[in-house]
C-alpha positions as CSV (number, residue, x, y, z in Angstrom):
1,M,-7.8,83.4,19.6
2,A,-8.7,79.9,20.7
3,D,-12.0,80.2,18.8
4,V,-10.2,80.6,15.5
5,S,-7.3,78.1,16.1
6,I,-9.5,75.0,16.8
7,P,-11.3,75.1,13.4
8,L,-8.1,75.8,11.6
9,W,-6.4,72.8,13.3
10,L,-9.4,70.6,12.4
11,I,-9.2,71.7,8.7
12,A,-5.5,71.1,8.6
13,S,-6.0,67.7,10.2
14,F,-8.5,66.7,7.7
15,I,-6.3,67.8,4.8
16,A,-3.4,65.8,6.4
17,L,-5.8,62.8,6.7
18,W,-6.6,63.0,3.0
19,L,-2.9,63.1,2.2
20,G,-2.4,60.0,4.5
21,F,-5.1,58.2,2.6
22,R,-3.4,59.0,-0.7
23,L,0.0,57.8,0.5
24,S,-1.4,54.6,2.1
25,H,-3.3,53.9,-1.2
26,L,-0.1,54.3,-3.1
27,M,1.6,51.8,-0.7
28,H,-1.3,49.4,-1.2
29,E,-1.1,49.6,-5.0
30,G,2.7,49.2,-5.0
31,A,2.5,46.2,-2.7
32,A,1.0,44.0,-5.4
33,D,4.1,43.9,-7.4
34,S,6.6,44.4,-4.6
35,R,7.4,48.0,-5.5
36,A,6.7,49.3,-2.0
37,P,9.9,48.9,0.1
38,N,9.5,48.5,3.8
39,T,11.4,51.8,4.4
40,A,8.7,53.7,2.5
41,R,6.0,51.8,4.3
42,A,7.5,52.7,7.7
43,L,7.8,56.4,6.7
44,V,4.1,56.5,5.6
45,T,3.2,54.7,8.8
46,V,5.0,57.3,10.9
47,Y,3.2,60.1,8.9
48,C,-0.2,58.6,9.4
49,L,0.3,58.0,13.1
50,S,1.5,61.5,13.6
51,V,-1.6,62.9,11.9
52,T,-3.7,60.6,14.1
53,A,-1.9,62.0,17.2
54,I,-2.5,65.6,16.1
55,L,-6.2,64.8,15.5
56,T,-6.4,63.1,18.9
57,E,-4.9,66.1,20.6
58,V,-7.3,68.4,19.0
59,G,-10.1,66.1,20.0
60,L,-9.1,66.2,23.6
61,T,-9.3,70.0,23.8
62,D,-11.5,71.0,26.7
63,S,-13.1,73.9,24.9
64,L,-14.9,71.5,22.4
65,P,-18.2,70.0,23.2
66,R,-18.1,66.4,24.4
67,T,-19.8,65.1,21.2
68,V,-17.2,66.8,19.0
69,Q,-14.4,65.3,21.2
70,L,-15.8,61.8,20.8
71,S,-16.2,62.3,17.0
72,C,-12.6,63.4,16.6
73,L,-11.3,60.5,18.7
74,L,-13.5,58.0,16.7
75,I,-12.4,59.5,13.4
76,A,-8.7,59.3,14.5
77,A,-9.0,55.7,15.5
78,V,-10.9,54.5,12.5
79,T,-8.8,56.3,9.9
80,A,-5.6,55.1,11.6
81,L,-6.8,51.5,11.4
82,M,-7.9,52.0,7.7
83,Q,-4.6,53.6,6.7
84,L,-2.4,51.0,8.5
85,L,-4.3,48.1,6.9
86,Q,-3.8,49.7,3.5
87,I,-0.1,50.2,4.1
88,W,0.7,46.7,5.5
89,T,-1.6,44.4,3.6
90,E,-1.0,43.2,0.1
91,K,-3.3,43.9,-2.8
92,P,-5.1,40.7,-3.9
93,I,-4.1,39.2,-7.2
94,P,-6.9,39.3,-9.8
95,G,-8.3,35.8,-10.3
96,K,-7.2,34.6,-6.9
97,D,-9.0,34.6,-3.5
98,C,-7.5,35.7,-0.2
99,Q,-5.7,32.4,0.2
100,G,-4.2,32.3,-3.3
101,R,-6.6,29.8,-4.8
102,D,-8.1,30.3,-8.3
103,T,-11.5,31.8,-8.4
104,M,-14.2,30.6,-10.8
105,E,-16.0,33.2,-12.8
């Protein structure tokens, strides 16, 4: 039974990661014109971190080879960082640099 459950958990985790990226992208797009309230950002953050925790738990399973464990942990850490940056940073305004100065084209 364990031989079947680990791949299914991995597939479910990757689908959940995809959904987390979609949600974090929507938060990033809405942050440019202040349409993303902090409550929504907090809920998406909780979702993304829970998916990361699930992927981390799957990655720490002893039945997996060490390289697969390390890959799952690395994917969990990198995707969590990417998603949190998308959720909590503001989208740059066209024609402005990161400090709000006008750019020359």
